[in-house]
N, C-alpha and C positions, 0 to 999 in steps of 0.2 A: 476410443482407440480403434474404431473399426475401419477408419480410412487410412491407417498407417501402411505403408507400402514396405514389405519386407522382402522385396526382390533382391535387394543387395545382400550379399552373404554376411556382411558384418552385422546386419540387423535382423537376421534370422532367429525367431523366437522372442522378439522384443514385445510383442502383444501380450504374451504370457507373463513376461518379466514385468511389464507395466501393471497388469491386473495384480500381480502378486506383490511387488515392490513399492510402486509409485502411488497407485490409485487409493488405497486406504489412507495414506497420510494426506493426499490431496482432498480427499473427502472430509477428513477432520478440519483441515485448513479452510475448506470452503464454509463449514459451519462457524468457524472462528471468524472468517471474514464477514459473513452475514451479521454476526453478532457485533463486530466491531463497526460495521456500517450503521447499525442502529444508534451506537453511542456516538458515532460522528454526526449523525443527523441531529442528535440531541444537542450535541456540542454547538453545531452550526445554528440551531434554532435559538439557543441561549446567546450566542453572539450576535445574532440578528436583533434580538430584544435589547441587548446592550448597545448596539449601534443606534437603535431607535432612540433610547434614552440620551445618548450623546447628540443625536440630531436635534431632539427636543431641547436640550442644554444649548446647542448652537443657535437654535432660533431665538431663545429667550435671553441669551447672553449679550453683553455688549462687546466681549472679546472676540470678535469674528475670526481674526487670524488663527488664534489658538484652537478654536473649535473646528475650523476647516482642516487643521493640521490632524487633530485628533480624529476626526471622521475618516480621514485619508488613511491614516494608520491603521484603524480598526477595519476598514473595509478590505484593505490590501492583506493584512496580516492574519486576519481570523481564518480564511480558508487554508492558508499555508500552514499555520499553526495546527488546526484540526487535522490535516493531513499528515503532518510530521507526528504528531502524538499517536495516531492510531494506525498508520500504514506503513511508514518508512522502515521500521525494523522488520516488519512482517514480510515486506517485499523482499528484502535481502535473505531472510531465512528461507523463503520459498525458492528463490533463485539458486542459493547454494545447495539445496536438497536436490533440486531438479538436475543441475549441472553435474553434481557429484554422482548421482545415480546413473545418468546417462553415460558418464565417462566410465564408470566402474563396468557397466554392461559391455562397453567396447573395449575394455582392458586398459583405459587411460586412468590417470589420477588427476583430481581437481584440488586446488588449494587457492584460497583468497589471498590476494597479494598483501604484504605486510603493511602497506600504506591504507588499507581499507577498500580499495578498488577491486572489482572482481573480474 
């Protein structure tokens, strides 16, 4: 936070506010993110092994069309599924926290829209 410019009067004292209100929670989330990253890497490794089994099945089976479809679905969907399982809710939680804290510092209020968009 050393590079933040507090020359604008609305942001005077933000560095201290950041250290007191934002940084402790961000530090907790960084540890959580690193832990999730390990589990996501494990999930991707397992999905890669699964994909290898499907490719082996594809080579040994006579149903080539079905095997091509299966491999395509696995290769495309696994990274998306792993990301969704481990990081999508986490990203929204961090965004809501940061935006609401910055808004409260400047005297504004933040609320996520009812339809889920922020």
